[in-house]
C-alpha positions in Angstrom: -17.3 -15.8 179.2 -18.1 -19.2 180.5 -14.9 -20.5 182.3 -11.8 -18.9 183.7 -10.0 -20.9 186.5 -9.9 -18.8 189.6 -6.5 -17.1 190.3 -5.0 -18.9 187.3 -4.4 -17.9 183.7 -6.1 -19.6 180.7 -4.7 -19.6 177.2 -5.0 -21.8 174.1 -7.9 -24.3 174.7 -9.4 -27.3 173.0 -12.3 -29.6 173.8 -12.8 -33.4 173.5 -16.1 -35.2 174.1 -16.4 -38.7 175.6 -19.4 -40.6 176.9 -21.5 -37.5 177.7 -18.7 -35.4 179.2 -16.8 -32.5 177.6 -13.1 -32.3 178.5 -11.5 -29.0 178.2 -7.7 -28.8 178.0 -5.9 -25.5 178.0 -2.5 -23.8 178.7 -2.3 -22.5 182.2 -0.4 -20.2 184.4 -0.3 -20.9 188.2 0.7 -18.4 190.8 1.8 -15.8 188.2 4.4 -18.0 186.7 6.1 -16.4 183.8 5.4 -19.2 181.3 2.7 -21.7 180.5 4.0 -24.6 182.6 0.8 -26.6 182.7 -1.8 -28.1 180.4 -4.9 -27.8 182.6 -8.1 -29.8 182.5 -11.8 -29.1 183.2 -15.0 -31.0 182.6 -18.6 -30.2 181.8 -21.8 -32.0 181.0 -23.1 -29.3 178.7 -20.2 -27.0 177.5 -21.7 -24.3 179.7 -20.8 -25.1 183.3 -17.3 -26.3 184.0 -15.5 -28.0 186.9 -11.8 -27.6 187.3 -9.7 -30.8 187.5 -6.1 -31.5 188.3 -3.7 -30.5 185.5 -3.2 -33.1 182.8 0.5 -32.3 182.2 3.2 -30.2 183.8 6.5 -29.1 182.2 9.5 -31.3 182.7 12.2 -30.8 185.2 15.4 -28.9 184.2 17.4 -30.9 181.7 14.3 -32.8 180.3 13.2 -32.1 176.8 10.0 -30.4 177.8 11.4 -28.1 180.5 10.0 -24.6 180.0 6.9 -23.3 178.3 4.4 -25.8 177.1 2.4 -25.2 173.9 -0.9 -26.2 172.3 -1.9 -29.7 171.1 -5.0 -31.8 170.6 -6.8 -34.8 172.2 -8.0 -37.9 170.4 -8.9 -41.5 170.9 -6.9 -44.4 169.2 -6.4 -48.1 169.8 -8.6 -48.1 172.9 -6.7 -45.3 174.6 -6.6 -41.5 174.7 -3.8 -39.4 173.4 -2.8 -35.8 173.9 -0.2 -33.9 171.8 1.7 -30.9 173.2 4.8 -29.0 172.5 7.7 -27.4 174.2 8.4 -23.8 173.3 11.1 -21.4 174.5 13.7 -19.1 173.2 17.0 -20.3 171.7 15.8 -23.8 170.8 13.7 -25.2 167.9 10.2 -26.0 169.0 9.4 -29.7 169.4 6.2 -31.8 169.7 5.5 -34.6 172.2 2.7 -37.0 173.1 1.1 -38.4 176.2 -1.4 -41.2 176.7 -4.2 -42.0 179.2 -6.8 -44.6 179.9 -9.3 -42.2 181.5 -8.6 -38.7 180.3 -7.6 -37.7 183.8 -4.2 -39.3 184.4 -1.6 -38.9 181.6 1.8 -40.5 180.9 4.3 -38.9 178.7 5.8 -41.1 175.9 9.4 -42.1 176.6 10.2 -41.5 172.9 9.4 -37.8 173.2 10.0 -35.5 171.4 8.4 -37.3 168.4 8.3 -34.5 165.9 10.6 -31.5 165.0 11.6 -29.7 161.8 15.2 -31.0 162.0 13.9 -34.5 161.1 14.0 -33.3 157.5 16.1 -30.5 156.0 15.4 -28.2 153.1 11.6 -27.7 153.3 11.0 -26.4 156.8 12.7 -23.6 158.7 15.2 -25.1 161.2 18.0 -22.6 161.6 17.7 -20.4 164.6 19.3 -17.6 162.6 16.4 -17.7 160.1 13.7 -16.8 162.7 12.1 -13.4 162.7 11.2 -13.2 166.4 11.1 -16.7 167.8 12.5 -20.2 167.4 11.6 -22.1 164.2 7.9 -23.1 164.5 6.9 -26.7 165.2 3.9 -26.7 167.5 0.1 -27.0 167.8 -0.1 -30.6 166.4 -3.6 -31.7 165.4 -3.8 -35.5 164.7 -6.4 -37.3 162.7 -6.7 -40.9 161.6 -7.4 -41.4 157.9 -9.3 -44.5 157.1 -8.2 -44.2 153.4 -4.6 -45.1 154.1 -4.8 -46.3 157.7 -2.3 -43.8 158.9 -2.3 -40.9 161.4 -1.8 -37.5 160.0 -0.4 -34.6 162.1 -0.9 -31.0 161.0 1.2 -28.4 162.8 2.2 -24.8 162.8 5.5 -24.5 160.9 7.5 -22.2 158.6 9.1 -22.8 155.2 12.8 -22.4 154.9 12.8 -19.5 152.4 11.1 -16.2 151.6 10.4 -13.0 153.6 10.5 -13.9 157.3 7.0 -12.5 158.0 5.4 -14.6 155.2 7.0 -18.1 155.8 4.1 -19.5 157.8 2.7 -22.9 156.6 0.7 -25.8 157.8 3.2 -28.7 158.2 2.3 -32.3 157.6 3.7 -35.6 159.0 2.5 -39.2 158.8 2.8 -42.1 161.3 1.6 -45.6 161.7 2.1 -45.8 165.5 1.9 -42.2 166.8 5.5 -42.4 167.8 7.6 -42.6 164.6 6.7 -39.8 162.2 7.7 -39.0 158.6 7.7 -35.4 157.6 5.8 -34.5 154.4 5.7 -31.2 152.5 3.3 -28.6 153.9 -0.3 -28.9 152.9 -0.7 -25.1 152.8 1.9 -22.4 152.3 0.3 -19.3 150.7 3.2 -17.0 151.4 1.0 -14.6 153.3 1.4 -15.0 157.1 4.1 -15.3 159.7 2.4 -18.4 161.2 -0.6 -20.6 160.8 -1.3 -21.3 164.5 -3.5 -24.1 165.9 -4.3 -25.7 162.5 -7.2 -28.2 162.2 -8.6 -30.2 159.3 -12.3 -31.3 159.1 -14.5 -32.8 156.4 -17.8 -31.1 156.1 -20.1 -32.5 153.4 -17.9 -33.2 150.4 -15.3 -30.6 151.2 -12.2 -30.5 153.4 -11.8 -27.3 155.5 -8.4 -26.3 156.9 -8.7 -23.7 159.7 -5.9 -21.8 161.5 -5.3 -18.7 163.5 -3.4 -15.6 162.5 -2.9 -12.3 164.4 -2.2 -8.9 163.0 0.9 -8.6 165.3 3.7 -9.9 163.1 3.5 -7.2 160.4 0.9 -9.2 158.4 -1.6 -6.5 157.8 -4.2 -8.8 156.3 -7.3 -7.2 154.7 -10.4 -9.0 153.5 -13.7 -7.6 152.1 -15.4 -7.6 155.5 -12.5 -6.5 157.8 -9.4 -4.2 157.7 -6.3 -5.5 159.5 -8.0 -8.8 160.4 -7.0 -11.2 163.1 -8.6 -14.5 164.1 -9.5 -17.8 162.7 -9.3 -18.2 158.9 -10.0 -21.1 156.6 -9.2 -22.7 153.2 -11.1 -25.3 151.2 -10.2 -28.3 149.1 -11.7 -31.4 147.6 -8.8 -33.4 148.9 -7.6 -33.7 152.5 -3.9 -32.8 152.1 -3.5 -30.8 149.0 -5.2 -28.3 146.7 -6.3 -25.8 149.4 -7.5 -22.3 148.3 -9.0 -19.5 150.4 -12.1 -17.6 149.6 -11.6 -13.8 149.3 -13.4 -13.3 152.6 -12.1 -16.3 154.6 -12.3 -15.0 158.2 -14.4 -17.5 160.2 -14.4 -15.6 163.5 -12.2 -12.7 164.6 -11.6 -9.0 164.6 -10.6 -6.0 162.5 -8.9 -2.7 163.0 -5.8 -4.5 164.3 -7.7 -5.8 167.4 -7.0 -9.2 169.0 -10.1 -10.5 170.7 -10.2 -14.2 170.4 -8.0 -17.2 169.7 -7.4 -21.0 169.7 -10.5 -22.1 167.7 -11.4 -25.8 168.1 -14.0 -27.7 166.0 -15.9 -30.4 167.9 -18.0 -32.9 165.9 -20.9 -34.0 168.0 -23.6 -36.1 166.2 -25.0 -34.1 163.4 -23.6 -30.9 164.9 -20.3 -29.2 164.5 -19.5 -27.0 167.6 -17.0 -24.2 167.6 -15.1 -23.4 170.8 -12.4 -20.8 171.4 -11.1 -18.5 174.1 -11.7 -14.8 174.3 -8.5 -12.7 174.8 -10.0 -9.6 176.4 -7.1 -7.2 176.8 -4.5 -9.8 175.9 -3.6 -10.5 179.5 -4.2 -13.7 181.5 -6.8 -12.1 183.8 -8.9 -11.1 180.8 -9.0 -14.5 179.1 -12.1 -16.8 179.2 -13.6 -19.7 177.4 -16.3 -18.5 175.1 -19.8 -19.8 174.7 -20.0 -22.5 172.0 -21.1 -21.7 168.5 -22.6 -23.8 165.7 -20.4 -24.2 162.7 -22.1 -24.5 159.3 -21.0 -24.8 155.7 -23.2 -23.1 153.1 -23.9 -24.6 149.7 -21.2 -22.5 148.1 -18.6 -23.6 150.6 -18.6 -20.6 153.0 -18.1 -21.4 156.7 -20.4 -19.6 159.2 -20.4 -19.5 163.0 -23.9 -19.2 164.3 -25.7 -18.9 167.7 -25.9 -22.2 169.5 -29.3 -23.0 171.1 -27.4 -24.9 173.9 -26.7 -21.4 175.4 -30.5 -21.0 176.1 -30.0 -23.3 179.1 -28.3 -20.4 180.8 -31.5 -18.3 181.0 -32.8 -17.8 184.5 -35.6 -15.4 184.0 -37.1 -12.8 181.7 -36.1 -9.2 182.4 -38.1 -7.6 179.6 -40.9 -9.3 177.7 -41.7 -7.0 174.8 -41.7 -3.3 174.4 -45.1 -2.5 175.7 -44.2 -3.5 179.2 -41.4 -0.9 179.2 -43.2 1.9 177.3 -44.4 3.8 180.4 -40.9 3.8 181.9 -39.4 4.6 178.5 -41.5 7.7 178.0 -40.4 9.0 181.4 -36.8 8.7 180.3 -37.3 10.6 177.1 -40.6 12.1 176.1 -40.9 13.1 172.5 -43.3 13.1 169.6 -40.8 11.3 167.4 -41.2 7.9 169.1 -44.4 5.9 169.0 -45.5 2.4 170.0 -48.2 0.5 168.1 -48.9 -3.2 168.1 -45.6 -3.7 170.1 -43.6 -2.1 167.3 -41.5 0.9 168.4 -41.1 3.4 165.6 -38.6 6.3 165.5 -39.1 9.1 163.0 -36.2 11.3 163.5 -34.2 14.1 161.9 -30.9 13.9 163.6 -29.9 11.3 166.2 -32.1 10.4 169.2 -32.2 7.7 171.9 -35.0 6.2 173.9 -34.0 4.5 177.2 -36.1 1.7 178.7 -35.1 2.5 182.3 -34.2 -1.1 183.4 -31.0 -2.4 185.1 -28.3 -4.1 183.1 -26.8 -7.4 184.3 -25.6 -10.6 182.7 -28.1 -10.9 180.0 -29.2 -12.3 176.6 -30.9 -9.7 174.5 -32.8 -10.2 171.3 -34.5 -7.6 169.0 -35.6 -7.2 165.4 -34.7 -3.9 163.7 -35.9 -2.4 160.4 -34.4 0.6 158.6 -37.2 2.0 156.5 -35.3 5.2 155.7 -32.1 6.5 157.1 -28.7 5.0 157.9 -28.3 3.8 161.5 -30.3 1.6 163.9 -29.0 -0.1 167.0 -29.2 -1.0 170.7 -26.8 -0.1 173.5 -26.5 0.5 177.2 -25.9 3.7 179.1 -24.8 4.0 182.7 -26.6 7.3 183.0 -29.1 6.9 185.9 -32.6 8.4 185.9 -33.8 10.4 183.0 -31.7 10.8 179.8 -30.8 14.4 179.2 -31.9 16.3 176.2 -28.2 16.8 175.3 -27.6 13.1 175.4 -30.7 12.5 173.4 -29.5 14.8 170.6 -26.6 12.6 169.6 -26.6 9.0 168.5 -23.7 7.8 170.6 -23.1 10.3 173.4 -25.3 8.4 175.8 -24.0 4.9 175.0 -21.3 3.0 176.8 -21.5 -0.2 174.7 -23.7 -1.6 172.0 -24.2 -2.6 168.4 -25.4 -0.6 165.3 -26.6 -1.6 161.9 -25.3 0.7 159.1 -27.4 0.6 156.0 -25.3 3.1 154.1 -21.9 1.4 154.7 -23.4 -2.1 154.7 -21.7 -2.9 158.0 -22.4 -3.8 161.6 -20.5 -1.7 164.2 -19.7 -2.5 167.8 -19.5 0.4 170.1 -17.6 0.6 173.4 -16.3 3.7 175.2 -13.5 3.5 177.8 -13.0 7.3 178.2 -14.9 10.5 177.7 -17.9 10.3 175.4 -17.7 12.9 172.7 -20.1 14.1 170.1 -22.2 12.4 167.5 -19.4 11.0 165.4 -19.5 7.2 165.0 -16.2 5.8 166.3 -16.7 2.0 166.5 -14.3 -0.4 168.1 -14.7 -2.7 165.1 -16.8 -3.0 162.0 -17.8 -6.0 159.9 -19.3 -6.0 156.4 -22.8 -7.5 156.3 -25.8 -7.1 154.0 -28.0 -4.7 155.9 -31.1 -4.6 153.7 -33.4 -1.5 153.7 -37.1 -2.2 154.6 -36.2 -5.7 155.9 -36.3 -7.0 159.4 -32.9 -8.0 160.8 -32.4 -9.9 164.0 -29.8 -8.6 166.5 -28.7 -10.7 169.5 -26.3 -9.9 172.2 -25.1 -12.2 174.9 -23.3 -10.5 177.8 -21.5 -11.9 180.8 -19.7 -8.7 181.8 -17.3 -7.8 180.2 -17.5 -10.7 177.6 -19.9 -10.1 174.7 -21.1 -12.0 171.7 -23.0 -10.1 169.0 -25.0 -11.9 166.3 -26.5 -10.4 163.2 -29.3 -12.6 161.8 -27.8 -15.4 164.1 -24.4 -15.1 162.5 -21.6 -14.3 164.9 -20.2 -10.9 164.2 -18.1 -9.9 167.2 -16.8 -11.7 170.3 -15.0 -9.4 172.6 -14.8 -7.6 175.9 -16.8 -4.4 176.3 -17.1 -1.8 179.1 -20.6 -2.7 180.1 -21.7 -0.6 183.1 -22.8 -2.5 186.2 -26.1 -0.7 186.2 -27.8 1.2 183.4 -30.5 1.4 180.8 -31.0 -0.2 177.5 -31.1 2.4 174.7 -32.6 2.2 171.3 -30.6 4.1 168.6 -32.0 5.7 165.5 -30.6 8.2 163.1 -32.0 10.4 160.2 -35.0 8.5 159.1 -37.7 6.0 160.1 -36.5 3.1 162.2 -38.6 0.3 163.7 -38.0 -2.1 166.6 -40.0 -5.2 167.6 -39.7 -8.5 169.6 -37.4 -6.9 172.1 -36.7 -9.6 174.8 -34.1 -9.6 177.5 -33.3 -12.7 179.6 -31.1 -12.8 182.7 -28.5 -15.5 182.4 -26.3 -17.3 184.9 
């Protein structure tokens, strides 16, 4: 959404902040190379506008330990220097972790002691035998390093797998301890629930009086994970404990950000402490191909009183606004009535009311571009209320108006009956009034209460927020030109405070 290096691929990404500059590190393809041979580097003053720098690291030459595909790591400061962990992947060999150091975050030197960490350092607990693997080499990657003032040691958490059990459920968060960042002692995993193939890109953060362990899991290894808010969920999950390296348990609904329906829309979540804020960064996968991967806009990370983690809209994004496209409904009412005249729609005191029996749309007749849309919706009676975009030019036809979705190419719908928020996106022919969302998420949609819907779009990347909580972050088939459409179904639906800003 915000950054994709031109003519190069972007994959797992993490951010480090130092003296007013944000440093993005990510895996990178160059010139259509088959593997991730580089750890790339970009900088930003605000997490919104990025400048590409020279790669931080490149894979080693043939015969060196890190020849081949490089994997994810972390960046941190220690002893007056900066350090970057990374790993070497590749078929037929166990994965291994290395480290590099820098004085300025731009020029990096690999440690001569590399590799510093691998499962073979300790037998019995972690999977080490190539014959044990289900579809790849034994896991030892994605090292996240934190210094613990309580014991004065450095603790590394990494994606690993235990030695026994069903192959698709051996995933764990490995643990190692060091006093000098070079010599490491393996410890038992801090989390091994016996549920997932892998716990990728793990991180540990203290928020308030609790410790939160986060990791990624995708519904692609046969782990069909279901939680109350999503079916076949993929994304970033979390567990909670009162202690940093033991006692973690997961809430029933522990998806922090992600997708359902077996989709794979985002990955590589990184938490960035910044003053009193916790910022959440990640990359959006699009269609799962390098050309459709982009760094997402930052989100605020908050912990509720009962320990739930929530990703929210980050006000920093407001700096991308360049102008107001729509400032309220009244300014669009004349154009809207031209699009779809009808007695069932009325505007009073800048509140648009739909009183419908069946499904109807009302188009505003303005162009769609990169935009930030906000609107409040109230379902007084009925089931559906939403906002979308149609590429249909000119007037909306009566046939299109007669179905809730037939005129919509992309959008979001609140569902008071199912207590869900749906995201809509059509890539083929539009057929009939049946709701076929790309994804759905369980949320409390209260009747006779105003709810706030926000959509940030930099085509095709889309963030959708419900009452400022992130619900979806994905690529949608937004048309280059079109009309905003209000959606209402079988009841009395109200809309107010409809504002659209153009963004960079």
